[in-house]
N, C-alpha and C positions, 0 to 999 in steps of 0.2 A: 712656251710661250703662246702658241697660236690656238691651244687649247682653253685658253684662261688664267695660266698660271702667272704669276708676279712675281719677280724676284728682285730681292736686294741683298747687297753685302757690304761688308768692310773688311778691315784688317783682321777681325776676329771669326769670319765665317761669311757664309751665305744663308740666306733664309730663301724658300719658296712656298707661295701661299695659294691658296684655291679654294674657294668656299668655303673659308673658315678653318681649312686644314693646313697645317704647317709642317713643312720637311725642314729641317735644321742641320747645314753641312758644318759642324762646330770641329771637327777633328782636324788638326794641322799635319801635313806631312810634307815635309820639306824635300825640295829635290835639287839639283844642281843649277838649275835656272831660277828657282823660286819656291813654290809652294801649291800643294793641293788640298783642297779643303773636302773632307768625307763626313759621310755620317755611320752612324750605326743603327741597323735597322733588324730586329730581332726577325728572323725569317720563319714567320708562323701564318697561317693563311688569316687566321683571326685578326691579327694587327693589321696586315694588308688592308683587309676589309674596314676596318675601323677608320683607318686614315684615308683611304679613297674610294671605298666602295667598289674597287677592282679585285678580283682574285690575285693570287701571288704572281701567276704566270703571266697575266695581263700586264702587273705593274713591273715586272722584269723587262718583258717585252716593250712597253711604252717608254721606260725610262732609258731605255737603250743601252742595259748592262750588256757587258763583254761577256765572252764565256773566259775560262781561265787562260788559256794560250793567246788569246787576243790581249788579253789584261798586262800578261808577261812582256809580250812584243812592244804595247805602248810604254811600260816602264822602261824597257831597254832602250 
């Protein structure tokens, strides 16, 4: 948000917008206490460049994606 992203959401998902680019989190995953919204992003350098002007590694780092072990620990 500090970098200029604008976020909105409702029961159907979350959208993040910046400079005319939109990331749409519209995949619902139920949990024992609610749900999590996710998105599908085909992991290619070209697509990340089109969406963000970032490299794939920059997008991964800046969006705070965790590695597999950390993701499994969060899920548990």
